[in-house]
N, C-alpha and C positions, 0 to 999 in steps of 0.2 A: 412175506413176513416183514420185510424192510418197510413196505408201505404202511403196514399196520403199526409198526413201532414208531415211525415218523408221525403218523396221524395222532397216536395216543400222546406222544410228547408234545406235539403241537397244541392239541386241546389243553393239555395240562399247563403249558405256558400261557395260553390265552386266558384261561380261568384264573390262574395265579396273578398274572399281570393286571387283569381287569379288577379283581377283588382288591389288590393292593392299591390301585388308583382310587377305587371307591373309598377305601379306608382312610387314605391320606387326604383326599379332597373333600370327602363327604362323611365326616365323623358323625355317628348317631348320637342323639341326646340320651341322657341318663336312662329314662324308662322306655326308650323307643327300642323296638325290636323289628327285625325283618325275617320273614320265614325263609326257609332253605330254598324253596323254588324261586322266590323273588330274587334272592341273593345270587343264586347260580345264573339266572337269566341276565341280571344286571352285569355280573362279572364277565359273561360271554360277550355281551354287547360292547361294553367299554374295552374289553381285551382285544376284540377283533379290530376296533378302531385304533387302539394304541399300538398293536403290532404293526399295522400297515403305516401308521404315521412314523414310527421309528425307522422303518425301512425307507420311507420317502425322504425323511430328513437326512438319513445317512447317505442316500443317493445324491443329494445335493452337496453335502459336505465332503464326502470322500468317494467320488464317482469311480466306478470300476472296482471297488474293493469291498463292497458290501457283502455280508454273509449273515448266518444265523447268530453269530456272536453279538451283532448290534442289537438283537432283541434279547438274547439270553442274559447278557451282562446286566442291562438295566432291570430286567425282571428279577434276577436273583438279589440285586441291590435293594429293590423295593420290598421284596419279601423279607429280606433280613432286617430291614429298617422297621418292620412292624413290632418287633420285640428286641430287647437287649439280649446279648448272649446268655445272661444269667436266667432269662425267662423261658428259653427255648426248652430246656430239660423238664421243668415243671409242667409246661404246656403239653409236651409230649406224653408225659406220665398220666395227665388228666384225660387224655383222649379216650381210653376205654370206658371210664366212668361217664363221660359225656355221651358216648355212643349208646350205653345202656339206658341213660336217662331219656335219650331221644327215642329209643325203641319203645320204652314204656309210655311215651306220650302219644304213640300212634293208636288210632281207633279205627272203627269200621269205615269212616269217611276217607281216612288216609289210605287205607287199603284199596278202596274203590277208586280213588284218584290215581294211585300207583298202577292199578290194573288198566284203567282206561288210557291214561296218558302213556304208560309204558308200552301198551300194544300199538298205539298210533306212532310212537317214536321208533319202535322196532320195525314197523311196516315201512316207515320212511328210510331207515337204514337199508332194508332189503331192496327197496325200489331204487336207491342210489347205487347199490352194488350191481343190480341187474340192468340198469339203464345206461344208455349212452349220453354223453353230453349233447346239448342242443347246439345248433349252428352258432348261435351267439355265445354260448358257453365256451366253445372252442375258438372261434374267430375273434372274439373280443377279449374275454377274460383270461382264458388259458394261454392265449398267444402272448398277451402282455406279461403274464406270470412267467412264462418260459423265457421271454426276452430279458426280464429283470434277473432271472437266475443265471442265464448264460452271460449277461453283461456285468454281473456283480453289482446290481442295482439298476434302477430305471434310468436308462441313458437319456440325456436331454435331446440327443439327435432323433429319438423316436418321435418327438412331438413336432418335428419339422419335416419328417418324411412324408411328403404328400402321396407317395405311392402306397402308403398304408392308411390313407384317409378313410377307407371303407371300414377300418376297425374302430372308428370313433376316437380320434386322438384326444379329444377334450373330455372324454368320460373320466370321472374321478377314479381313484386307484385303490379304494379299500379292498375290494374282493381280489383283483390281480395280485396285490402285494401280499395279502394273506396267503393266497395260493403259493406265491413264490417262497414265503417263509417255510411252508411245508416241503417245497422242493429243496431248499437249503438244508433242512434237517435230514432229508433222505440222501442228499448228494446227487440227485438226478431228477429231471423234470418228468413227472409221471402223471398221465391223464387220470389215473385211478385216484391219486391224491388231489387232483383238481376237483374231484367230486366229493372229497372227504368232508368239506366244510358244510355242505348243504344239510345233512342231518343235524348238525349242531345248531344252525340257524332255526331250523324247524322245531327242534326240541326246546330251544330257548324261547321261541315265540309262544309255544304251548304252555311252558312253565310260567312265563310272565303273565300270560292271560289268565291262567288259573289263579296265580297269586293275587292278581289285581282284583278279579271278580270276587274271590273268597273274602278279601278284605272289605270290599265295598258292599257285598251282599252276604252270601254264605257259601259254605263248601259244597253242599248239594247243587246250588245254582251254578257254582264255578265248574264243577265236574260235568254237568250237563252241557254248558255253553262251550267249555274247552273241548269236550268230546265232539260237538257239532263243528267247531272251528277246525279241528284236526282232521275231520272227514269231509270238509268242503271240497268238492271235486276240482275246482280251479287251483286250490292250494296243493292238493295231493298230486295233481298233474304236473305242476310247475316246480315243486319243491326239489326233485331229484336232478334238475337240469343245470344246476350250478351257475345260475344267473344272479345278478345283483338285486333283483326285485324282492326276493325273500329276505335278504339282508336289510333292505330298505324298509320292508314291512315290519320287521322286528324293531328297528331303531325308531321308526315313526310311532308305532303303537307304544313303545316304551315312553317316548317323549309325551304323547297324549295322556297316557295313564298317570304319569307323575304330574303333569301340569293340571289335570283334572283334580288330583289329590291335593295339590297346592291351593287350588281355587276353593276347595272344600275346607281344608284344615289349616292352611296358612303356614305350613312347615317349609321354611326356606330351603331345607335340604332337597325337597322335591322339586322346587324351582330350579336348583342347580343341576339335578339329574336330567330334568326335562331339557334344560338348555344344552347340556353336553350331548345328549342324544339327538337333539335337533341338528346340531353341528355335525354329528356323525352321519346323519341323513344326507347332508350336502356333500360329505366326503365319500358317500356311497354311489349316488347317481345324480345326474343334473336335476331331476325332479325334486331332489332334497332341498334345493334352494327355495322352491315353492313352500315346502314345509317350514323352513326356517322363517320365511316371511309370514306365514300363518301364525307361528308362535309370537313373532314380534308384534303383530297387530293385536293378538289376544292379550298380550301383557299391557297394552294400552287401557285395557278394561280391568286391571287389577283392583282398583278401589271398589268396583261394583261386583266383581266375581268372587273375590277371596272372602272366605267365611271361616270362622272357627267352628269347632263342633258345637252342637246345640243351637245352631242358628245365630250366634253372636256375630255381629259385624266387626271384621278386623279393622284396625286403624288404617285409614287410607295411606297407601304407600305411593310416593312419587313414581311416575312411570319410568323416569330415568334410572331409579334405583332397581326397579324390577328388571330393567333391561341390562343391567350390568353383567349378570352371569351369562346371558345369552350373547351379548356383544363380545365378552372375553372368550367365550367358547368358540364363537365363529372366527375371531381373530387368530386364535391358536390353531384350530383344527383345519380350517379351510383358507385362512389368510395367505399362507405361502403358496398354496395351489393357485389361487386366484392371481397372485402376482406372477407366477410362472406362465400361466396362460396368456396374460396380458404382455409380459416381457417377450415371449417368443411368438406372439400373434398366432396362437394355435387356432386353426380353422375348425368350424363346426360342421355338422352334417344335418341334413334332413329338414331344417327350418330356415326360413327367411328371417332377417333381423326384424324385431318388433319396432316398427316405426309408424307414424301416423299415415304416411303416404302408402305403405304396404297394407296397413289395415283397411284403408279405404278401397284398395284394389281387390282385396280378398274377402271382405266381410260378407259377400254374397254366399260364401260357403257355409256360414254359420248355421242356418236352418238344417241343412243336411247333415252337418256334424253333430248337431244336437240330437237329431232323429237316430243316427247311428248309435250314440251313447245310450239313449233311452231304450232302444231295442235290445242292446246287449244286456242292460241291467234288468229289464222287466218283461221281455217277450222272447225274441229269438235273434240270433246273429243275422246280420244282413246277408242277402244272397251273395254267392251261391252256397254258403255254409249251411249244413242241415242242423246245426246245434241250436238249442234253445237255451234260455237263461238257466234253466234247471240243470243242464249239463255242466255248467261252470259254477253257478252261485246258489243253486237251489232256490229257496224263497228268501234269501238273506236280504236283498234290497227291497222286497216288498215289506218285510218285517221292519226294516230300517225306516221306511217312510211311515209306517204305522207308529213305530216308537217315537219318531219325531213329532207326529201329530199329537200323541199323548203328552209329550213334554209341554207343548203349547196349551193343551186342554187342561191338564191337571196343575200346571205351574209349580209342581213340586221340585225343589232343587233346580229351578229353571236355569239359572245362570251356569252352573257347572255342566249340566246336561246339555244345554244349548251350545256350550263350547264343544262337547264331544260330537254333537250332530254336525256342527260347522267344520270340525277337523276332518271329517269325511266328505261332506257335501261340497265344501268350497274347493278343495283340490280337484275333485272330480270335475266340477264345472270349469275350472281354469284349464285343466288338461284337455277337456273337450274343445274348449275355445282355441287352445294353442294349435290344434290341427289345422286351422284355417291358414296357418303360415307354412304348411308343409311344402317342401321344394320338389317332392316326388312328381315327376312328369310322366309322359307316355312310356318312356323306356323303363320306368320303375312301376308301371301299372296305374300311376296316378295317385293323388292325395287321398282319395277315398280308400283305395287298397292299403295305403300306409296306415290309415286309422284302423281298418279292419284287422290288419296283421298285428298291430302292436298295442291297441288300447287296453286289451284285457289285462296286460301286465300292470298298467297304471291302476286299473280297478283292483287288482290283487293287493296293491300297497295299501288301499283303504279298507279292505275287507275286515281285518282285525278290529279296527276302530268302530266300524259299523256293527260288528257283533257285540262290541262292548256296550254300545248304546242300547241295543236290544236286551242285553243282560241286565243293565241297569234299570230299564223301564219295565220290561215284561217279567223280569225276575224279582221285582220289588214286592216280596211277600214276607210275612212274619217268619222269623227264624224258627227252626224245629227245636224241640225240647233238648237242652244241653248243647245246642249248636252255638259256636262263637265264630266271629270273623277270623279269617286266616287259618 
């Protein structure tokens, strides 16, 4: 019961903090509205990042004395700042009327969406309750969460303890510190609570995907593709294991979705959200820095890619102005983390430094690395695994290639759609190339085994974006009678 109470309170704080951050930093324009699914997903994404950042900053400022209060106090202050004391009572009195108006606005598509998404989210909760944490879920994330709980914050000595280098000292801390926050709320480090966040990331991903596709296409298309995403075997298999890949998939898809919307509609609020979530990617896993770089390069194309509705070309915006939200987000979210890594000379794992000499010595691995990636995406896992691509991804990547070809063939909305295609294809290519730098030797079964054991996680991070392109292209059909976006 204490685990359940701590989990519910933790979720409430994450959502309240994330929604408050969104309201303060990202005020909506007069006629602009955001559906409930998109708002919940955005609140969870930003809230998960904000909770972990508050604990990290507190660990640096008051080491050894960090607790739940360092998150609860700022959260309460931000929530209270949304309205003056005089406005809270009228707002509370209006809640029943708002609830009735919301209920009246629901229709058959809303009911179907609730049924499909609710069933998949319930299945994810059940799987999390009945599954054990993965090896990495325990040895990397839960271990650091327990250390932060026991030490009253993440101790700096941890980053210099080479006896724990196997736990990846240089991994960003979003997930471990979010888990530690749940431990603080309960007053005890519990592996059950370490699994509690996984269904939240899964649910937020499905809600965000549904909201994004329903706005870009229609609700029937959104229900279809969100249902397919939620039943993707690779996602269903990895979601309950409390690893950071699902959290990264959520943040990266959110960044891609809002950047795509910015390129189509030119709303600067979407640019800011995309920038914040790209920075959250870098705070979630090291691969997130690749995603941050992808967005930086994409913003160089703002004058070409940004469009207003009805095809009007938006006034060209200097690249440096488009980069401001991304640069500021990266500076605030991951700047202190990078400084810490450099100051303490935290060692990395698994990969050689990327240098010209190293590249020349290892480039001979590239053909085999490319073959392994292509086999996992389109055919079957490399031996001795008996699995085929259908066991992990279904026909997703085949459809992704078809959708990409149609983007070039039809040239409809080519710039924004090409961006979505590149947001999945470019990271996949870079990650595949990165494995040539693997340090795994015979004692660790070799670099090929390293790639076979871990690349599917990187593929998972791109899967929602790939599904999004498929929905944009293959779901591009006239709306049904009475159907509106969102």
